[in-house]
mmCIF file of the C-alpha atoms, coordinates in Angstrom:
data_MODEL
# 
_entry.id   MODEL 
# 
loop_
_atom_site.group_PDB 
_atom_site.id 
_atom_site.type_symbol 
_atom_site.label_atom_id 
_atom_site.label_alt_id 
_atom_site.label_comp_id 
_atom_site.label_asym_id 
_atom_site.label_entity_id 
_atom_site.label_seq_id 
_atom_site.pdbx_PDB_ins_code 
_atom_site.Cartn_x 
_atom_site.Cartn_y 
_atom_site.Cartn_z 
_atom_site.occupancy 
_atom_site.B_iso_or_equiv 
_atom_site.pdbx_formal_charge 
_atom_site.auth_seq_id 
_atom_site.auth_comp_id 
_atom_site.auth_asym_id 
_atom_site.auth_atom_id 
_atom_site.pdbx_PDB_model_num 
ATOM 1   C CA . MET A 1 1   ? 73.006  97.736  92.091  1.00 0.00 ? 1   MET A CA 1 
ATOM 2   C CA . GLY A 1 2   ? 75.955  98.885  95.059  1.00 0.00 ? 2   GLY A CA 1 
ATOM 3   C CA . LEU A 1 3   ? 78.783  97.403  97.408  1.00 0.00 ? 3   LEU A CA 1 
ATOM 4   C CA . SER A 1 4   ? 77.676  96.771  101.028 1.00 0.00 ? 4   SER A CA 1 
ATOM 5   C CA . THR A 1 5   ? 79.562  94.810  103.630 1.00 0.00 ? 5   THR A CA 1 
ATOM 6   C CA . HIS A 1 6   ? 79.202  92.976  106.813 1.00 0.00 ? 6   HIS A CA 1 
ATOM 7   C CA . VAL A 1 7   ? 81.270  91.460  109.412 1.00 0.00 ? 7   VAL A CA 1 
ATOM 8   C CA . LEU A 1 8   ? 80.773  88.349  111.915 1.00 0.00 ? 8   LEU A CA 1 
ATOM 9   C CA . ASP A 1 9   ? 83.208  87.782  114.835 1.00 0.00 ? 9   ASP A CA 1 
ATOM 10  C CA . THR A 1 10  ? 83.758  84.121  114.561 1.00 0.00 ? 10  THR A CA 1 
ATOM 11  C CA . MET A 1 11  ? 85.561  83.919  118.099 1.00 0.00 ? 11  MET A CA 1 
ATOM 12  C CA . HIS A 1 12  ? 82.116  84.908  120.031 1.00 0.00 ? 12  HIS A CA 1 
ATOM 13  C CA . GLY A 1 13  ? 79.281  83.715  117.258 1.00 0.00 ? 13  GLY A CA 1 
ATOM 14  C CA . THR A 1 14  ? 77.911  87.163  116.846 1.00 0.00 ? 14  THR A CA 1 
ATOM 15  C CA . PRO A 1 15  ? 78.028  90.152  114.419 1.00 0.00 ? 15  PRO A CA 1 
ATOM 16  C CA . ALA A 1 16  ? 81.090  92.649  114.661 1.00 0.00 ? 16  ALA A CA 1 
ATOM 17  C CA . ARG A 1 17  ? 79.187  95.635  116.450 1.00 0.00 ? 17  ARG A CA 1 
ATOM 18  C CA . GLY A 1 18  ? 81.258  98.393  116.789 1.00 0.00 ? 18  GLY A CA 1 
ATOM 19  C CA . MET A 1 19  ? 84.103  97.762  114.690 1.00 0.00 ? 19  MET A CA 1 
ATOM 20  C CA . LYS A 1 20  ? 85.728  100.309 112.875 1.00 0.00 ? 20  LYS A CA 1 
ATOM 21  C CA . VAL A 1 21  ? 85.684  100.209 108.869 1.00 0.00 ? 21  VAL A CA 1 
ATOM 22  C CA . ALA A 1 22  ? 87.238  102.468 105.973 1.00 0.00 ? 22  ALA A CA 1 
ATOM 23  C CA . LEU A 1 23  ? 86.514  102.085 102.214 1.00 0.00 ? 23  LEU A CA 1 
ATOM 24  C CA . TYR A 1 24  ? 89.106  103.463 99.626  1.00 0.00 ? 24  TYR A CA 1 
ATOM 25  C CA . THR A 1 25  ? 89.374  103.663 96.234  1.00 0.00 ? 25  THR A CA 1 
ATOM 26  C CA . THR A 1 26  ? 92.944  102.418 94.652  1.00 0.00 ? 26  THR A CA 1 
ATOM 27  C CA . GLN A 1 27  ? 94.592  103.091 91.276  1.00 0.00 ? 27  GLN A CA 1 
ATOM 28  C CA . GLY A 1 28  ? 98.222  101.020 91.662  1.00 0.00 ? 28  GLY A CA 1 
ATOM 29  C CA . ASP A 1 29  ? 99.647  102.058 94.918  1.00 0.00 ? 29  ASP A CA 1 
ATOM 30  C CA . GLN A 1 30  ? 97.770  104.958 95.961  1.00 0.00 ? 30  GLN A CA 1 
ATOM 31  C CA . ALA A 1 31  ? 94.290  104.754 97.561  1.00 0.00 ? 31  ALA A CA 1 
ATOM 32  C CA . GLN A 1 32  ? 92.363  107.614 97.992  1.00 0.00 ? 32  GLN A CA 1 
ATOM 33  C CA . LEU A 1 33  ? 89.473  107.510 101.053 1.00 0.00 ? 33  LEU A CA 1 
ATOM 34  C CA . VAL A 1 34  ? 85.786  107.524 100.590 1.00 0.00 ? 34  VAL A CA 1 
ATOM 35  C CA . LYS A 1 35  ? 84.255  106.975 104.210 1.00 0.00 ? 35  LYS A CA 1 
ATOM 36  C CA . SER A 1 36  ? 85.355  105.552 107.179 1.00 0.00 ? 36  SER A CA 1 
ATOM 37  C CA . PHE A 1 37  ? 82.275  104.299 109.501 1.00 0.00 ? 37  PHE A CA 1 
ATOM 38  C CA . VAL A 1 38  ? 81.402  102.048 112.572 1.00 0.00 ? 38  VAL A CA 1 
ATOM 39  C CA . LEU A 1 39  ? 79.256  98.976  111.894 1.00 0.00 ? 39  LEU A CA 1 
ATOM 40  C CA . ASN A 1 40  ? 75.996  98.668  113.763 1.00 0.00 ? 40  ASN A CA 1 
ATOM 41  C CA . GLN A 1 41  ? 74.357  95.904  116.010 1.00 0.00 ? 41  GLN A CA 1 
ATOM 42  C CA . ASP A 1 42  ? 74.199  93.541  112.948 1.00 0.00 ? 42  ASP A CA 1 
ATOM 43  C CA . GLY A 1 43  ? 77.658  94.036  111.685 1.00 0.00 ? 43  GLY A CA 1 
ATOM 44  C CA . ARG A 1 44  ? 76.755  96.291  108.836 1.00 0.00 ? 44  ARG A CA 1 
ATOM 45  C CA . ASN A 1 45  ? 76.936  99.525  107.577 1.00 0.00 ? 45  ASN A CA 1 
ATOM 46  C CA . PRO A 1 46  ? 73.011  100.904 107.649 1.00 0.00 ? 46  PRO A CA 1 
ATOM 47  C CA . ASP A 1 47  ? 73.896  103.551 105.376 1.00 0.00 ? 47  ASP A CA 1 
ATOM 48  C CA . GLY A 1 48  ? 75.608  101.225 102.498 1.00 0.00 ? 48  GLY A CA 1 
ATOM 49  C CA . LEU A 1 49  ? 78.714  101.756 101.227 1.00 0.00 ? 49  LEU A CA 1 
ATOM 50  C CA . LEU A 1 50  ? 77.965  102.648 97.420  1.00 0.00 ? 50  LEU A CA 1 
ATOM 51  C CA . TYR A 1 51  ? 74.259  102.464 96.454  1.00 0.00 ? 51  TYR A CA 1 
ATOM 52  C CA . ASP A 1 52  ? 74.051  104.511 93.257  1.00 0.00 ? 52  ASP A CA 1 
ATOM 53  C CA . ALA A 1 53  ? 75.079  104.092 90.004  1.00 0.00 ? 53  ALA A CA 1 
ATOM 54  C CA . ALA A 1 54  ? 77.230  107.298 90.410  1.00 0.00 ? 54  ALA A CA 1 
ATOM 55  C CA . SER A 1 55  ? 78.668  106.808 93.564  1.00 0.00 ? 55  SER A CA 1 
ATOM 56  C CA . LEU A 1 56  ? 80.203  102.889 92.186  1.00 0.00 ? 56  LEU A CA 1 
ATOM 57  C CA . GLN A 1 57  ? 82.181  102.858 89.407  1.00 0.00 ? 57  GLN A CA 1 
ATOM 58  C CA . ALA A 1 58  ? 84.514  100.379 87.740  1.00 0.00 ? 58  ALA A CA 1 
ATOM 59  C CA . GLY A 1 59  ? 87.565  100.011 89.179  1.00 0.00 ? 59  GLY A CA 1 
ATOM 60  C CA . THR A 1 60  ? 89.601  98.790  92.454  1.00 0.00 ? 60  THR A CA 1 
ATOM 61  C CA . TYR A 1 61  ? 88.197  99.209  96.033  1.00 0.00 ? 61  TYR A CA 1 
ATOM 62  C CA . ARG A 1 62  ? 89.924  98.835  99.497  1.00 0.00 ? 62  ARG A CA 1 
ATOM 63  C CA . LEU A 1 63  ? 88.253  98.001  102.623 1.00 0.00 ? 63  LEU A CA 1 
ATOM 64  C CA . VAL A 1 64  ? 89.812  97.972  105.863 1.00 0.00 ? 64  VAL A CA 1 
ATOM 65  C CA . PHE A 1 65  ? 88.660  96.379  108.778 1.00 0.00 ? 65  PHE A CA 1 
ATOM 66  C CA . ASP A 1 66  ? 90.159  97.515  112.264 1.00 0.00 ? 66  ASP A CA 1 
ATOM 67  C CA . VAL A 1 67  ? 89.873  93.675  114.160 1.00 0.00 ? 67  VAL A CA 1 
ATOM 68  C CA . ALA A 1 68  ? 92.772  94.280  116.884 1.00 0.00 ? 68  ALA A CA 1 
ATOM 69  C CA . GLY A 1 69  ? 90.339  97.143  118.061 1.00 0.00 ? 69  GLY A CA 1 
ATOM 70  C CA . TYR A 1 70  ? 87.283  95.614  117.722 1.00 0.00 ? 70  TYR A CA 1 
ATOM 71  C CA . PHE A 1 71  ? 88.236  92.298  119.621 1.00 0.00 ? 71  PHE A CA 1 
ATOM 72  C CA . LYS A 1 72  ? 90.327  94.719  122.393 1.00 0.00 ? 72  LYS A CA 1 
ATOM 73  C CA . ALA A 1 73  ? 87.002  96.514  122.850 1.00 0.00 ? 73  ALA A CA 1 
ATOM 74  C CA . GLN A 1 74  ? 85.499  93.080  123.061 1.00 0.00 ? 74  GLN A CA 1 
ATOM 75  C CA . GLY A 1 75  ? 87.975  92.290  126.278 1.00 0.00 ? 75  GLY A CA 1 
ATOM 76  C CA . VAL A 1 76  ? 89.712  89.691  124.377 1.00 0.00 ? 76  VAL A CA 1 
ATOM 77  C CA . VAL A 1 77  ? 93.475  90.164  125.632 1.00 0.00 ? 77  VAL A CA 1 
ATOM 78  C CA . LEU A 1 78  ? 95.686  90.333  122.115 1.00 0.00 ? 78  LEU A CA 1 
ATOM 79  C CA . PRO A 1 79  ? 99.493  89.803  121.918 1.00 0.00 ? 79  PRO A CA 1 
ATOM 80  C CA . GLU A 1 80  ? 101.645 92.686  121.708 1.00 0.00 ? 80  GLU A CA 1 
ATOM 81  C CA . PRO A 1 81  ? 101.793 93.461  118.496 1.00 0.00 ? 81  PRO A CA 1 
ATOM 82  C CA . ALA A 1 82  ? 98.304  91.490  117.870 1.00 0.00 ? 82  ALA A CA 1 
ATOM 83  C CA . PHE A 1 83  ? 98.709  88.760  114.889 1.00 0.00 ? 83  PHE A CA 1 
ATOM 84  C CA . LEU A 1 84  ? 95.639  90.553  112.894 1.00 0.00 ? 84  LEU A CA 1 
ATOM 85  C CA . ASN A 1 85  ? 95.925  94.029  113.430 1.00 0.00 ? 85  ASN A CA 1 
ATOM 86  C CA . GLN A 1 86  ? 93.864  95.259  110.414 1.00 0.00 ? 86  GLN A CA 1 
ATOM 87  C CA . VAL A 1 87  ? 92.543  92.935  107.620 1.00 0.00 ? 87  VAL A CA 1 
ATOM 88  C CA . THR A 1 88  ? 92.856  94.789  104.553 1.00 0.00 ? 88  THR A CA 1 
ATOM 89  C CA . LEU A 1 89  ? 90.576  93.116  101.349 1.00 0.00 ? 89  LEU A CA 1 
ATOM 90  C CA . ASP A 1 90  ? 91.426  94.847  97.722  1.00 0.00 ? 90  ASP A CA 1 
ATOM 91  C CA . PHE A 1 91  ? 88.790  93.842  95.449  1.00 0.00 ? 91  PHE A CA 1 
ATOM 92  C CA . GLY A 1 92  ? 87.509  94.765  91.843  1.00 0.00 ? 92  GLY A CA 1 
ATOM 93  C CA . VAL A 1 93  ? 84.107  96.268  90.320  1.00 0.00 ? 93  VAL A CA 1 
ATOM 94  C CA . ALA A 1 94  ? 83.830  95.049  86.714  1.00 0.00 ? 94  ALA A CA 1 
ATOM 95  C CA . ASP A 1 95  ? 79.962  95.692  86.357  1.00 0.00 ? 95  ASP A CA 1 
ATOM 96  C CA . THR A 1 96  ? 78.140  98.418  88.155  1.00 0.00 ? 96  THR A CA 1 
ATOM 97  C CA . SER A 1 97  ? 75.288  96.948  87.240  1.00 0.00 ? 97  SER A CA 1 
ATOM 98  C CA . GLN A 1 98  ? 75.678  93.965  89.840  1.00 0.00 ? 98  GLN A CA 1 
ATOM 99  C CA . HIS A 1 99  ? 75.511  94.596  93.336  1.00 0.00 ? 99  HIS A CA 1 
ATOM 100 C CA . TYR A 1 100 ? 78.998  93.585  95.335  1.00 0.00 ? 100 TYR A CA 1 
ATOM 101 C CA . HIS A 1 101 ? 78.914  92.467  98.906  1.00 0.00 ? 101 HIS A CA 1 
ATOM 102 C CA . VAL A 1 102 ? 82.132  91.787  100.751 1.00 0.00 ? 102 VAL A CA 1 
ATOM 103 C CA . PRO A 1 103 ? 81.332  89.738  103.887 1.00 0.00 ? 103 PRO A CA 1 
ATOM 104 C CA . LEU A 1 104 ? 84.288  89.279  106.254 1.00 0.00 ? 104 LEU A CA 1 
ATOM 105 C CA . LEU A 1 105 ? 84.375  86.316  108.579 1.00 0.00 ? 105 LEU A CA 1 
ATOM 106 C CA . VAL A 1 106 ? 86.787  86.946  111.535 1.00 0.00 ? 106 VAL A CA 1 
ATOM 107 C CA . SER A 1 107 ? 88.894  86.123  114.783 1.00 0.00 ? 107 SER A CA 1 
ATOM 108 C CA . PRO A 1 108 ? 91.927  87.192  116.335 1.00 0.00 ? 108 PRO A CA 1 
ATOM 109 C CA . TRP A 1 109 ? 93.915  84.632  114.290 1.00 0.00 ? 109 TRP A CA 1 
ATOM 110 C CA . SER A 1 110 ? 91.948  83.985  111.100 1.00 0.00 ? 110 SER A CA 1 
ATOM 111 C CA . TYR A 1 111 ? 89.841  85.583  108.317 1.00 0.00 ? 111 TYR A CA 1 
ATOM 112 C CA . SER A 1 112 ? 87.718  84.535  105.311 1.00 0.00 ? 112 SER A CA 1 
ATOM 113 C CA . THR A 1 113 ? 86.183  86.659  102.769 1.00 0.00 ? 113 THR A CA 1 
ATOM 114 C CA . TYR A 1 114 ? 84.194  86.234  99.659  1.00 0.00 ? 114 TYR A CA 1 
ATOM 115 C CA . ARG A 1 115 ? 82.084  87.557  96.927  1.00 0.00 ? 115 ARG A CA 1 
ATOM 116 C CA . GLY A 1 116 ? 78.770  87.598  98.321  1.00 0.00 ? 116 GLY A CA 1 
ATOM 117 C CA . SER A 1 117 ? 75.163  88.578  96.971  1.00 0.00 ? 117 SER A CA 1 
# 
């Protein structure tokens, strides 16, 4: 079914338009870049991340969100170093017949995630 993400800027109450994100496959301590992209006006990647059975394999993945870069681009003055620079989410895909949605709710000071639908 596929893999998708969505980021909401909880500081401003808006989608995180323009945030840079990278998707990796992982195996132990090794990570291999699958793709990098910039979120659209809805805080989503319009092309999807992995949307077919051949692309989405059972295994472990990592999403890396450039949180500090995004908030600096929004004009937020952050301390140096920023409290949150990059948010890294490691997660597993066990059943490729299901859809895996990995949302991120983020501010310069906190974040949360969950498995969405």
